[in-house]
NUTITI-890002 format. One record per residue (C-alpha): x, y, z; residue in one letter. Coordinates in steps of 0.02 Angstrom, whole numbers. Example, Ala and Ser with C-alpha at 12.3 -4.5 7.8 and 13.67 -1.06 7.14 Angstrom:
# residues 2
<atom <615, -225, 390>, 'A'>
<atom <684, -53, 357>, 'S'>
//
This chain:
# residues 344
<atom <-2165, 1537, -2874>, 'M'>
<atom <-2198, 1341, -2849>, 'R'>
<atom <-2142, 1314, -3036>, 'S'>
<atom <-1991, 1393, -3023>, 'K'>
<atom <-1957, 1276, -2858>, 'L'>
<atom <-2007, 1118, -2965>, 'T'>
<atom <-1891, 1175, -3106>, 'V'>
<atom <-1746, 1212, -2969>, 'F'>
<atom <-1785, 1035, -2880>, 'S'>
<atom <-1784, 948, -3047>, 'Y'>
<atom <-1619, 1030, -3102>, 'L'>
<atom <-1536, 980, -2930>, 'F'>
<atom <-1592, 816, -2951>, 'L'>
<atom <-1522, 798, -3135>, 'F'>
<atom <-1363, 859, -3077>, 'M'>
<atom <-1354, 753, -2934>, 'L'>
<atom <-1393, 597, -3039>, 'I'>
<atom <-1257, 666, -3156>, 'A'>
<atom <-1128, 679, -3020>, 'A'>
<atom <-1167, 493, -2978>, 'S'>
<atom <-1109, 429, -3157>, 'F'>
<atom <-989, 558, -3243>, 'I'>
<atom <-834, 476, -3235>, 'Q'>
<atom <-675, 562, -3207>, 'L'>
<atom <-497, 517, -3232>, 'P'>
<atom <-463, 442, -3062>, 'Y'>
<atom <-501, 273, -2983>, 'Y'>
<atom <-553, 273, -2805>, 'V'>
<atom <-480, 133, -2682>, 'M'>
<atom <-553, 81, -2525>, 'K'>
<atom <-558, -59, -2405>, 'P'>
<atom <-629, -231, -2468>, 'G'>
<atom <-667, -377, -2374>, 'E'>
<atom <-570, -524, -2305>, 'A'>
<atom <-635, -685, -2379>, 'H'>
<atom <-606, -861, -2296>, 'E'>
<atom <-506, -959, -2425>, 'L'>
<atom <-588, -1129, -2361>, 'A'>
<atom <-743, -1111, -2470>, 'P'>
<atom <-641, -1042, -2632>, 'I'>
<atom <-506, -1170, -2644>, 'V'>
<atom <-545, -1350, -2640>, 'S'>
<atom <-418, -1490, -2651>, 'V'>
<atom <-475, -1659, -2703>, 'A'>
<atom <-480, -1757, -2522>, 'G'>
<atom <-408, -1610, -2439>, 'G'>
<atom <-388, -1592, -2251>, 'N'>
<atom <-505, -1480, -2148>, 'K'>
<atom <-431, -1346, -2058>, 'E'>
<atom <-483, -1281, -1883>, 'K'>
<atom <-446, -1095, -1899>, 'G'>
<atom <-460, -996, -2053>, 'E'>
<atom <-346, -929, -2193>, 'L'>
<atom <-406, -776, -2268>, 'M'>
<atom <-372, -678, -2425>, 'L'>
<atom <-409, -488, -2427>, 'T'>
<atom <-476, -384, -2553>, 'T'>
<atom <-481, -190, -2600>, 'I'>
<atom <-627, -107, -2687>, 'K'>
<atom <-577, -21, -2834>, 'M'>
<atom <-693, 91, -2959>, 'G'>
<atom <-680, 238, -3069>, 'Q'>
<atom <-716, 404, -2983>, 'A'>
<atom <-865, 499, -3012>, 'T'>
<atom <-881, 681, -2921>, 'P'>
<atom <-977, 592, -2791>, 'V'>
<atom <-871, 459, -2757>, 'S'>
<atom <-712, 593, -2757>, 'Y'>
<atom <-789, 700, -2639>, 'A'>
<atom <-834, 570, -2511>, 'V'>
<atom <-648, 486, -2532>, 'A'>
<atom <-562, 672, -2516>, 'S'>
<atom <-630, 665, -2324>, 'I'>
<atom <-636, 481, -2285>, 'R'>
<atom <-502, 388, -2205>, 'D'>
<atom <-416, 236, -2314>, 'Y'>
<atom <-496, 292, -2465>, 'E'>
<atom <-365, 336, -2599>, 'E'>
<atom <-380, 447, -2752>, 'I'>
<atom <-281, 373, -2883>, 'I'>
<atom <-253, 440, -3066>, 'P'>
<atom <-302, 320, -3208>, 'V'>
<atom <-121, 329, -3277>, 'G'>
<atom <-59, 240, -3115>, 'E'>
<atom <-191, 99, -3124>, 'V'>
<atom <-209, 52, -3326>, 'R'>
<atom <-82, 90, -3461>, 'A'>
<atom <-91, 241, -3575>, 'P'>
<atom <-166, 141, -3718>, 'H'>
<atom <-263, 11, -3612>, 'E'>
<atom <-461, 19, -3598>, 'S'>
<atom <-554, -36, -3458>, 'E'>
<atom <-593, -209, -3554>, 'E'>
<atom <-408, -243, -3574>, 'E'>
<atom <-379, -192, -3389>, 'Y'>
<atom <-503, -304, -3349>, 'N'>
<atom <-436, -450, -3442>, 'I'>
<atom <-255, -408, -3391>, 'R'>
<atom <-312, -423, -3213>, 'Q'>
<atom <-399, -593, -3248>, 'K'>
<atom <-230, -648, -3315>, 'Y'>
<atom <-125, -602, -3187>, 'L'>
<atom <-253, -685, -3081>, 'M'>
<atom <-254, -857, -3172>, 'D'>
<atom <-63, -836, -3164>, 'N'>
<atom <-53, -811, -2975>, 'S'>
<atom <-160, -966, -2942>, 'Q'>
<atom <-60, -1079, -3060>, 'H'>
<atom <106, -1015, -2972>, 'S'>
<atom <10, -1045, -2797>, 'A'>
<atom <-11, -1213, -2847>, 'I'>
<atom <160, -1237, -2901>, 'Q'>
<atom <216, -1170, -2731>, 'V'>
<atom <114, -1288, -2635>, 'A'>
<atom <131, -1438, -2731>, 'F'>
<atom <319, -1426, -2736>, 'D'>
<atom <320, -1398, -2545>, 'A'>
<atom <211, -1540, -2518>, 'A'>
<atom <300, -1653, -2648>, 'K'>
<atom <140, -1691, -2739>, 'K'>
<atom <149, -1693, -2951>, 'P'>
<atom <72, -1582, -3072>, 'Y'>
<atom <107, -1528, -3249>, 'K'>
<atom <65, -1392, -3386>, 'F'>
<atom <-37, -1404, -3551>, 'I'>
<atom <-35, -1268, -3675>, 'N'>
<atom <-201, -1191, -3700>, 'K'>
<atom <-152, -1052, -3848>, 'G'>
<atom <-102, -874, -3878>, 'V'>
<atom <-216, -743, -3827>, 'Y'>
<atom <-216, -555, -3856>, 'V'>
<atom <-187, -456, -3695>, 'L'>
<atom <-197, -275, -3773>, 'S'>
<atom <-214, -176, -3939>, 'V'>
<atom <-111, -10, -3963>, 'F'>
<atom <-194, 140, -4045>, 'P'>
<atom <-153, 198, -4208>, 'N'>
<atom <-73, 26, -4259>, 'M'>
<atom <-156, -93, -4390>, 'P'>
<atom <-244, -214, -4258>, 'A'>
<atom <-340, -65, -4180>, 'Q'>
<atom <-536, -74, -4214>, 'G'>
<atom <-515, -261, -4277>, 'V'>
<atom <-439, -379, -4150>, 'I'>
<atom <-485, -367, -3970>, 'K'>
<atom <-409, -418, -3803>, 'A'>
<atom <-453, -595, -3756>, 'G'>
<atom <-444, -658, -3952>, 'D'>
<atom <-360, -825, -3974>, 'Q'>
<atom <-231, -815, -4112>, 'L'>
<atom <-240, -981, -4206>, 'I'>
<atom <-109, -958, -4357>, 'A'>
<atom <-10, -820, -4443>, 'A'>
<atom <-14, -840, -4651>, 'D'>
<atom <-94, -1017, -4623>, 'D'>
<atom <48, -1062, -4501>, 'K'>
<atom <-22, -1124, -4336>, 'K'>
<atom <64, -1044, -4198>, 'M'>
<atom <81, -1111, -4016>, 'K'>
<atom <163, -995, -3916>, 'T'>
<atom <164, -811, -3921>, 'S'>
<atom <359, -813, -3939>, 'K'>
<atom <325, -904, -4091>, 'Q'>
<atom <199, -780, -4152>, 'F'>
<atom <324, -633, -4120>, 'T'>
<atom <473, -706, -4219>, 'K'>
<atom <374, -728, -4366>, 'Y'>
<atom <312, -551, -4356>, 'I'>
<atom <489, -490, -4338>, 'H'>
<atom <535, -595, -4502>, 'S'>
<atom <436, -457, -4600>, 'K'>
<atom <435, -281, -4644>, 'R'>
<atom <341, -128, -4639>, 'P'>
<atom <211, -134, -4765>, 'G'>
<atom <209, -322, -4790>, 'D'>
<atom <41, -401, -4748>, 'E'>
<atom <-7, -551, -4621>, 'I'>
<atom <-169, -654, -4625>, 'R'>
<atom <-221, -694, -4464>, 'L'>
<atom <-339, -850, -4392>, 'T'>
<atom <-410, -801, -4232>, 'Y'>
<atom <-557, -854, -4123>, 'V'>
<atom <-684, -746, -4046>, 'R'>
<atom <-836, -809, -3949>, 'D'>
<atom <-802, -973, -4001>, 'Q'>
<atom <-821, -903, -4182>, 'V'>
<atom <-663, -924, -4301>, 'K'>
<atom <-607, -775, -4403>, 'K'>
<atom <-483, -713, -4541>, 'R'>
<atom <-415, -549, -4578>, 'I'>
<atom <-277, -479, -4667>, 'K'>
<atom <-184, -353, -4600>, 'L'>
<atom <-29, -234, -4664>, 'P'>
<atom <109, -213, -4542>, 'L'>
<atom <179, -46, -4487>, 'K'>
<atom <334, 14, -4405>, 'S'>
<atom <317, 43, -4222>, 'F'>
<atom <425, 203, -4235>, 'S'>
<atom <526, 290, -4371>, 'K'>
<atom <679, 206, -4423>, 'G'>
<atom <658, 70, -4294>, 'S'>
<atom <637, -63, -4431>, 'G'>
<atom <539, -163, -4330>, 'K'>
<atom <358, -214, -4392>, 'A'>
<atom <183, -264, -4300>, 'G'>
<atom <13, -244, -4294>, 'I'>
<atom <13, -166, -4128>, 'G'>
<atom <-52, -317, -4003>, 'I'>
<atom <26, -396, -3845>, 'T'>
<atom <7, -589, -3823>, 'L'>
<atom <-4, -701, -3671>, 'L'>
<atom <27, -885, -3674>, 'D'>
<atom <-117, -979, -3580>, 'R'>
<atom <-77, -1146, -3494>, 'R'>
<atom <-185, -1263, -3386>, 'K'>
<atom <-118, -1334, -3235>, 'L'>
<atom <-171, -1522, -3221>, 'V'>
<atom <-113, -1574, -3043>, 'S'>
<atom <-130, -1744, -2922>, 'D'>
<atom <-246, -1707, -2825>, 'P'>
<atom <-358, -1596, -2929>, 'K'>
<atom <-367, -1407, -2856>, 'V'>
<atom <-532, -1312, -2893>, 'Q'>
<atom <-518, -1120, -2865>, 'L'>
<atom <-681, -1024, -2876>, 'K'>
<atom <-614, -836, -2877>, 'A'>
<atom <-705, -774, -3038>, 'E'>
<atom <-766, -618, -2949>, 'A'>
<atom <-571, -578, -2877>, 'I'>
<atom <-445, -504, -2999>, 'G'>
<atom <-272, -467, -2999>, 'G'>
<atom <-107, -566, -2918>, 'P'>
<atom <-107, -512, -2745>, 'S'>
<atom <-198, -667, -2662>, 'A'>
<atom <-53, -769, -2736>, 'G'>
<atom <38, -809, -2543>, 'L'>
<atom <-137, -845, -2456>, 'M'>
<atom <-181, -962, -2610>, 'F'>
<atom <-22, -1064, -2582>, 'S'>
<atom <-38, -1067, -2399>, 'L'>
<atom <-223, -1129, -2414>, 'E'>
<atom <-182, -1251, -2551>, 'I'>
<atom <-23, -1334, -2443>, 'Y'>
<atom <-146, -1336, -2294>, 'N'>
<atom <-267, -1441, -2374>, 'Q'>
<atom <-128, -1566, -2445>, 'L'>
<atom <-30, -1601, -2279>, 'V'>
<atom <-108, -1677, -2136>, 'K'>
<atom <-39, -1549, -1991>, 'E'>
<atom <-155, -1387, -2006>, 'D'>
<atom <-43, -1246, -1997>, 'V'>
<atom <-183, -1128, -1942>, 'T'>
<atom <-189, -1218, -1770>, 'K'>
<atom <-371, -1142, -1749>, 'G'>
<atom <-309, -967, -1783>, 'R'>
<atom <-380, -834, -1905>, 'K'>
<atom <-240, -779, -2031>, 'I'>
<atom <-248, -658, -2157>, 'A'>
<atom <-118, -579, -2288>, 'G'>
<atom <-64, -524, -2449>, 'T'>
<atom <67, -539, -2580>, 'G'>
<atom <93, -599, -2755>, 'T'>
<atom <189, -767, -2776>, 'I'>
<atom <321, -811, -2899>, 'Q'>
<atom <344, -1010, -2944>, 'P'>
<atom <508, -1013, -2825>, 'D'>
<atom <399, -946, -2685>, 'G'>
<atom <456, -765, -2671>, 'T'>
<atom <329, -659, -2608>, 'V'>
<atom <298, -477, -2702>, 'G'>
<atom <240, -316, -2677>, 'R'>
<atom <48, -263, -2706>, 'I'>
<atom <-33, -106, -2694>, 'G'>
<atom <-170, -53, -2577>, 'G'>
<atom <-103, -147, -2419>, 'I'>
<atom <-164, -13, -2291>, 'A'>
<atom <-340, -38, -2357>, 'Q'>
<atom <-320, -231, -2350>, 'K'>
<atom <-267, -207, -2163>, 'V'>
<atom <-421, -112, -2135>, 'V'>
<atom <-514, -261, -2211>, 'A'>
<atom <-428, -402, -2099>, 'A'>
<atom <-455, -304, -1948>, 'D'>
<atom <-640, -293, -1973>, 'K'>
<atom <-643, -487, -1995>, 'A'>
<atom <-551, -516, -1835>, 'G'>
<atom <-394, -582, -1895>, 'A'>
<atom <-256, -627, -1766>, 'E'>
<atom <-110, -632, -1903>, 'I'>
<atom <-81, -533, -2068>, 'F'>
<atom <69, -583, -2178>, 'F'>
<atom <133, -422, -2276>, 'A'>
<atom <273, -439, -2403>, 'P'>
<atom <427, -368, -2346>, 'N'>
<atom <488, -313, -2512>, 'D'>
<atom <658, -231, -2550>, 'A'>
<atom <642, -50, -2602>, 'I'>
<atom <769, -3, -2756>, 'S'>
<atom <866, 149, -2771>, 'P'>
<atom <772, 179, -2937>, 'E'>
<atom <601, 166, -2847>, 'M'>
<atom <661, 278, -2712>, 'K'>
<atom <707, 407, -2839>, 'K'>
<atom <536, 392, -2925>, 'E'>
<atom <428, 378, -2766>, 'W'>
<atom <517, 454, -2635>, 'P'>
<atom <387, 415, -2506>, 'S'>
<atom <384, 233, -2544>, 'I'>
<atom <408, 92, -2402>, 'R'>
<atom <396, -79, -2390>, 'P'>
<atom <219, -170, -2373>, 'N'>
<atom <263, -228, -2215>, 'Y'>
<atom <301, -48, -2144>, 'Q'>
<atom <155, 15, -2226>, 'E'>
<atom <36, -132, -2150>, 'A'>
<atom <127, -93, -1983>, 'K'>
<atom <74, 93, -1986>, 'A'>
<atom <-101, 76, -2032>, 'A'>
<atom <-129, -68, -1888>, 'A'>
<atom <-55, 41, -1779>, 'E'>
<atom <-165, 188, -1836>, 'D'>
<atom <-315, 92, -1811>, 'I'>
<atom <-261, 13, -1649>, 'Q'>
<atom <-286, -164, -1719>, 'S'>
<atom <-227, -306, -1602>, 'D'>
<atom <-166, -404, -1764>, 'M'>
<atom <22, -470, -1779>, 'K'>
<atom <98, -411, -1936>, 'I'>
<atom <211, -524, -2012>, 'V'>
<atom <353, -477, -2127>, 'P'>
<atom <378, -613, -2263>, 'V'>
<atom <486, -636, -2421>, 'Q'>
<atom <446, -802, -2455>, 'S'>
<atom <325, -938, -2436>, 'F'>
<atom <415, -1023, -2328>, 'H'>
<atom <444, -887, -2215>, 'D'>
<atom <257, -883, -2185>, 'A'>
<atom <263, -1065, -2150>, 'L'>
<atom <401, -1061, -2041>, 'D'>
<atom <329, -921, -1934>, 'Y'>
<atom <151, -1024, -1924>, 'L'>
<atom <249, -1183, -1865>, 'A'>
<atom <340, -1106, -1730>, 'E'>
<atom <200, -1012, -1656>, 'Q'>
//
């Protein structure tokens, strides 16, 4: 009897461990944290603030049977199909690289917006062409990886992704191309055939998507320590923090201010995912003000997602549900946020 109980105990333990590690085709999204931006963003010679500007995060991980079960009964934990997070052909590694690129691009846009508003100089330096993702069943699969830097095609140096794409489109299916690329600081060369993307299309390729990486040089210099944060959703709050360090007036006025939203170089604030979870994180951190994108919902979006609402409405509903005292403020641009802080 004791031996049977021992076997059963081991079997139960094994199943419990397995359930904690087996990955399901879903992600679990839950509230993250609100991080003070002053220790993350540093403008050389920048001014200090009396209050706090905070970015908000979500925690996102691929579901296991255990995390799936927990998320199904907890408030503000959402279960999302993998296909709504990653592209059909995108691996986990490629997804992480894309998130890093989006964050880098968001930081550049935030610096542009803040420096333009403060009338300070900056410029961009081209850093080369990089692989963002690799398509399945195409010649590059298993050879080229996301994160590789493309140097040349047929010994012709390629400075931009547009230049590389134009060169590829000058060729036909069945032609070969010699690629020079860098991976982990090691230069490599490979010859690949070009393949048609679809029957009868006439367009040939090797099955990669590309991006241009740039370095932004500003005066004064800006340093952002955001390696652990992915995606573009902190753009608005980055721009506010950078601007606040550039100018003499403290826009915080001693307040704790959180928010979210992508930022475009022209200052437009865009929609993000997981805003309800970010409201929960900001409330726990004691934020008094929360900026939420007041994005327009197109007829096409409404048709595909009938229950979709602007981020602002989602954030306001979440704040009411958790009985938060935070003021939820709708913004469509960087200057909307700046004007609100100046008027209060």
